[in-house]
N, C-alpha and C positions, 0 to 999 in steps of 0.2 A: 504494499500500499504506499502511496505517495500522497501526503497531505501537506498543503501549503497554506498556512495561516496568513491572513492579510497583513498583520503587523510585522511579519518577517519578510515580506516580499517588496522590495523597493526598486528593482531594476528589471528591465525587459530581457536582459541577458543573464539573469540568475540561473545557475546550473540546474536547479530543480524545475524551473519553468521550461527550460530547454529540453530536459529529460521527458517531461509530461508531453510536450509537443512531439518529440521523436516517437513516443509510444502511440500517439493518436493519429498522426498523419498517415494516410493510406487505409485507416480503419473505416469500415462501412457502418454508418449509424443504422441500427435496426429497431430500436425502441426509444421512446421518449416518455418520461414520467415526471409529473409535478409532485413535490412534497408539500403536504398540507397537514395541519394539526389533525390528530385522530378525531373522527366524527364530523369534521367540517366538510362541507360540500364545496368543491371548487366551482366558482361562478361562471367560468367560461369567457364568453365574448365581452369585449369592452367597446367603448365608443371610438377607439382607434383601430383601424383595419390592421390586421397582422401584428397586433401587439396584445400580449396577455399579461395579466398581473397574477403573481403567484406568492403565496404566503411565505414559504420557507426555502424552496430550492428547486433545482431541475436536475434530473438524472438522464444521461444519455448512455445507452447500452450499445456496444459495438458487436460485430459479427464474431469476434474472437473471445467475447466474454468480458471485455473491459467495461467498467462503469465510470463515467466522469460525473462527479457530483459537483454542482456549482451552488453555493448557499451563502447566506449572509452570516457573518460572525457577530457575536454579541456586541451590541453598541457599547461604546466606551473604549477602554484601552485596546481591545481586540477588533474593533470595528473595521469592516471592509468586506470584500468578496473572497470567500474561501474556495480553494480548488482541491478536490480529492479524486485520485485515480485509484481504483481498486479492481479486483476480479469479482464477477457476479457471484461465484460460489462462496466467496469469503464474506459477503455482506451478511450482517446479522439483522433479524427482524427488530423493529422498534415499535413497541406498542403505543407510543405517543405520536407516531407519524403514520399517515396513510399516503400511499403512492397512487396518484391518478394517471391512468394510462391515456396519453393523448396522441400516440403515434398515428392513429387512424384518422385524426382530424385533417380536413382539407389543407389547411395551412402547412402542415408538416409534410405533405406529399413531395415537396421540393427538396426535403432534407433526408427523410427516411429512405434508406436503400442506396444512398450515395456515399462515396468515400470522402473523408476529411482531406482537404487540400492545404489549407493554411489556418493558422491560429493567431489572433491578436489580443492584446490586453491594453486597457486604458487605466491610467493612474490619476490620482488626485492628491493634493496636499491635505493631510488630515489636520483639522483645525486645532486640536488640543495639544499636539506636540510637534507639529510641523513635519511629521514624517510623511513619506510618499507611500501610498498604498493602492492596490488594485480596487477598482469599482465596477469594471465590466470585462467581459470575456467574449471574443468573437470567434466563430467557426465558419470558415468558407469551405464550401463543398466543391467537388470536382466538376459539377455542372454549372458553377458560377453563382449558385444561390448561397445564402448565408443566414446565420442566426447570431443574435447578440443577447447575452444574459447580463443584466446590470442591476445594481441597487436602484430602487426607485418605486414609485407608485403612479397611478393614473388618477387624475382628478378631472372628470369630464373628458376633454380632448387634450389635456396637458400632462406631460411627463414631468415629474419633479423628484428630487433626491429624497429617499427614505432609507435609512440605514438598515432597517429590519423588515425589508420587503424586496421582492424581486420583480422585474419586468423582463419579458421575453419579447425581443423585436425580430420579426421575420421579414423586415423591410430595411434595406441598406440606407435609404434616404432618412428614415426616422432615426436610425442609429447615428448617422452622421450629423444630425441636427440636435441630438440629445447631449447636453453638457450639464455637469453638476458644479456646485460651488468649488472653486479652487482646482478644477480639473485641468490636467495638463493636455488632454485631448478629448475629443468627443467620445461617445460610447463606442464608436467604430475602432478607436485605439490604434496601436502600432503593432505591426506584424512581428511575431517572434521569429528570429532567425535560428534555424536548427542546423 
């Protein structure tokens, strides 16, 4: 298992991030699941086309059994977007979290079944200690489509920063226009060189 806590990731060329990218590039995404608190029903569509709001995180499962989990870390000293890469058979059930299968939704048809081509990350300056931390994660597929998972929430048709909530953008233009306070890039981010 490779877990990268946001308070420890400050650079795009961090060896842990490069290792995560090397493991994912070429992998075919087969399943997508949203993490929500147990017993909570995921609401689905929002007023923004191709943008979802998710309570806790996103899991992407590949054809070789890798699972990439993108989730928010506890607001405060650990705040930011956490990345975990694990094997499907090593994941343990969590009675506090339900996984909502969204792979079959129309929006995901441009992602599911295609190999990962590139990965990007966006950083911002954390206001409490001026450290640089990740707040979004981009995956580009071999067919030219992409998804971006970032910290945020949707209020009507407006995206805004929320450290304990996730937005999933399946639209490059939306991701390119979404900035948070003290961000160094838009949610589209910078490509990780592996």
